[in-house]
Backbone as CSV, one residue per row, in Angstrom:
resi,resn,N_x,N_y,N_z,CA_x,CA_y,CA_z,C_x,C_y,C_z
1,MET,0.853,-1.180,0.000,0.000,0.000,0.000,0.896,1.241,0.000
2,PRO,0.648,2.184,-0.907,1.457,3.409,-0.950,1.236,4.278,0.279
3,MET,2.276,5.012,0.660,2.207,5.895,1.821,1.663,7.265,1.410
4,LEU,0.748,7.777,2.234,0.175,9.111,2.056,0.530,9.931,3.287
5,LEU,1.150,11.090,3.088,1.575,11.959,4.182,0.733,13.230,4.169
6,LEU,0.061,13.505,5.283,-0.736,14.730,5.434,-0.078,15.576,6.510
7,THR,0.297,16.806,6.171,0.960,17.682,7.130,0.366,19.085,7.047
8,HIS,0.515,19.821,8.118,0.097,21.225,8.068,1.142,22.027,7.300
9,ALA,2.383,21.906,7.699,3.468,22.654,7.059,3.945,21.931,5.804
10,PRO,4.275,22.669,4.750,4.855,22.057,3.566,6.326,21.720,3.815
11,PRO,6.891,20.834,3.004,8.320,20.557,3.123,9.138,21.744,2.621
12,HIS,10.280,21.960,3.211,11.163,23.048,2.773,11.564,22.825,1.320
13,GLY,11.338,23.836,0.500,11.763,23.792,-0.898,10.698,23.354,-1.886
14,ALA,9.490,23.061,-1.413,8.417,22.655,-2.327,7.094,23.239,-1.836
15,VAL,6.359,23.874,-2.698,5.086,24.546,-2.404,5.108,25.276,-1.058
16,ASP,6.218,25.965,-0.795,6.411,26.657,0.494,6.895,28.088,0.322
17,ARG,6.784,28.643,-0.876,7.354,29.961,-1.165,6.365,31.072,-0.816
18,LEU,6.829,32.018,-0.014,6.035,33.210,0.295,5.979,34.113,-0.931
19,GLY,5.121,35.114,-0.888,5.042,36.093,-1.964,6.379,36.773,-2.236
20,SER,7.224,36.871,-1.203,8.554,37.480,-1.343,9.542,36.568,-2.061
21,GLY,9.173,35.288,-2.251,10.068,34.332,-2.891,10.842,33.459,-1.922
22,ARG,10.738,33.759,-0.634,11.485,33.022,0.393,10.820,31.676,0.681
23,HIS,11.629,30.607,0.759,11.148,29.276,1.147,11.050,29.219,2.672
24,VAL,9.882,28.821,3.184,9.668,28.805,4.636,9.103,27.473,5.129
25,GLY,9.214,26.418,4.335,8.677,25.119,4.719,9.476,24.453,5.823
26,SER,8.948,23.342,6.292,9.545,22.586,7.386,10.706,21.712,6.910
27,LYS,11.856,21.866,7.553,13.011,21.025,7.236,12.799,19.605,7.750
28,ALA,12.015,19.438,8.821,11.714,18.098,9.340,10.811,17.333,8.369
29,VAL,9.808,18.007,7.812,8.935,17.353,6.823,9.755,16.990,5.586
30,ARG,10.642,17.879,5.159,11.501,17.606,4.003,12.398,16.396,4.264
31,ALA,12.975,16.310,5.454,13.840,15.174,5.789,13.051,13.861,5.762
32,PHE,11.822,13.880,6.259,10.984,12.678,6.245,10.714,12.243,4.805
33,ILE,10.362,13.204,3.950,10.089,12.883,2.549,11.340,12.357,1.864
34,ASP,12.468,13.005,2.080,13.718,12.554,1.466,14.058,11.130,1.878
35,GLU,13.808,10.787,3.139,14.152,9.452,3.646,13.138,8.387,3.250
36,HIS,11.848,8.696,3.337,10.809,7.667,3.179,10.103,7.680,1.826
37,GLN,10.203,8.768,1.061,9.618,8.898,-0.271,8.167,8.401,-0.349
38,PRO,7.260,9.013,0.454,5.854,8.635,0.329,5.357,8.938,-1.089
39,ALA,4.298,8.259,-1.492,3.757,8.481,-2.835,3.179,9.881,-2.972
40,LEU,2.593,10.386,-1.868,1.871,11.647,-1.930,1.986,12.388,-0.610
41,CYS,2.141,13.700,-0.679,2.109,14.564,0.498,1.141,15.696,0.207
42,VAL,0.182,15.883,1.108,-0.750,17.003,1.012,-0.500,17.896,2.218
43,CYS,-0.262,19.174,1.966,0.073,20.109,3.036,-0.706,21.405,2.843
44,GLY,-0.447,22.363,3.678,-1.135,23.641,3.580,-0.273,24.738,4.166
45,HIS,-0.842,25.539,5.011,-0.201,26.600,5.786,0.198,27.812,4.954
46,ILE,0.932,27.619,3.874,1.383,28.736,3.035,0.399,28.856,1.867
47,HIS,-0.693,29.597,2.072,-1.777,29.631,1.094,-1.348,30.160,-0.263
48,GLU,-0.421,31.116,-0.287,-0.004,31.692,-1.558,0.885,30.756,-2.372
49,ALA,1.279,29.611,-1.789,2.131,28.654,-2.488,1.321,27.508,-3.089
50,GLN,0.065,27.759,-3.391,-0.798,26.725,-3.970,-0.136,26.124,-5.198
51,GLY,-0.182,24.811,-5.298,0.371,24.162,-6.476,0.776,22.736,-6.209
52,GLU,1.469,22.176,-7.183,1.973,20.805,-7.113,3.440,20.807,-7.507
53,GLU,4.241,20.088,-6.738,5.656,19.898,-7.057,6.022,18.455,-6.750
54,ARG,7.246,18.099,-7.033,7.714,16.744,-6.788,9.080,16.801,-6.110
55,LEU,9.260,15.933,-5.112,10.565,15.707,-4.494,10.852,14.219,-4.630
56,GLY,11.773,13.856,-5.497,11.989,12.437,-5.774,10.725,11.863,-6.392
57,VAL,10.222,10.764,-5.829,8.993,10.157,-6.343,7.745,10.748,-5.691
58,THR,7.925,11.592,-4.675,6.796,12.127,-3.911,6.151,13.310,-4.617
59,ARG,4.857,13.171,-4.897,4.075,14.303,-5.419,3.573,15.083,-4.213
60,ILE,3.771,16.405,-4.252,3.412,17.254,-3.127,2.381,18.268,-3.600
61,PHE,1.268,18.341,-2.858,0.180,19.244,-3.190,-0.055,20.219,-2.050
62,ASN,-0.179,21.490,-2.398,-0.641,22.517,-1.477,-1.869,23.117,-2.149
63,PRO,-3.074,22.808,-1.642,-4.275,23.287,-2.310,-4.581,24.760,-2.087
64,GLY,-3.835,25.434,-1.228,-4.151,26.817,-0.918,-5.336,26.892,0.026
65,ALA,-5.963,28.028,0.094,-7.057,28.250,1.040,-8.346,27.569,0.565
66,PHE,-8.920,26.756,1.430,-10.192,26.113,1.132,-11.282,27.165,0.911
67,ALA,-11.211,28.255,1.674,-12.198,29.334,1.543,-12.182,29.956,0.147
68,LYS,-11.074,29.788,-0.563,-10.972,30.304,-1.931,-11.127,29.190,-2.964
69,GLY,-11.617,28.030,-2.498,-11.908,26.933,-3.420,-10.816,25.909,-3.601
70,GLY,-9.742,25.966,-2.817,-8.643,25.028,-2.980,-8.843,23.726,-2.221
71,TRP,-8.686,22.602,-2.922,-8.697,21.291,-2.284,-8.041,20.281,-3.207
72,VAL,-7.766,19.091,-2.676,-7.129,18.029,-3.445,-8.066,16.834,-3.476
73,GLU,-8.312,16.311,-4.663,-9.083,15.083,-4.820,-8.104,13.914,-4.842
74,ILE,-8.322,12.934,-3.957,-7.431,11.781,-3.847,-8.246,10.511,-4.039
75,ASN,-7.787,9.642,-4.911,-8.399,8.330,-5.129,-7.342,7.264,-4.892
76,VAL,-7.583,6.428,-3.885,-6.660,5.330,-3.586,-7.159,4.104,-4.321
77,LYS,-6.291,3.538,-5.136,-6.627,2.363,-5.931,-5.663,1.237,-5.591
78,SER,-5.968,0.051,-6.053,-5.109,-1.085,-5.740,-3.716,-0.928,-6.329
79,ASP,-3.586,-0.151,-7.422,-2.286,0.017,-8.060,-1.626,1.359,-7.759
80,GLY,-2.159,2.135,-6.807,-1.521,3.387,-6.443,-2.520,4.467,-6.060
81,ILE,-2.021,5.682,-5.999,-2.825,6.834,-5.583,-2.909,7.803,-6.754
82,GLU,-4.122,8.263,-7.050,-4.310,9.348,-8.014,-4.690,10.592,-7.228
83,ALA,-4.156,11.735,-7.621,-4.476,12.989,-6.934,-4.423,14.133,-7.935
84,ARG,-5.268,15.143,-7.669,-5.231,16.352,-8.489,-5.792,17.527,-7.700
85,LEU,-5.260,18.697,-8.003,-5.772,19.932,-7.417,-7.139,20.215,-8.014
86,ARG,-8.027,20.715,-7.194,-9.366,21.077,-7.675,-9.574,22.549,-7.452
């Protein structure tokens, strides 16, 4: 079964950029992803960094603010996980 990681803070260096361009994500979340390579990570906190990026095999989604319509659709199947920003 593929691993799914849900965190409040994004990993450092992916979907974590402030409007100023500065990366402010969690180095601990990044270290976990680098070591364990989950199939998918869904995070939030930095609303202006809405988007999808990849670290190794891990697809990382930050849907942005739910109040502005941001969310991620996830379908777990026997052969893996499908996900997309909505």
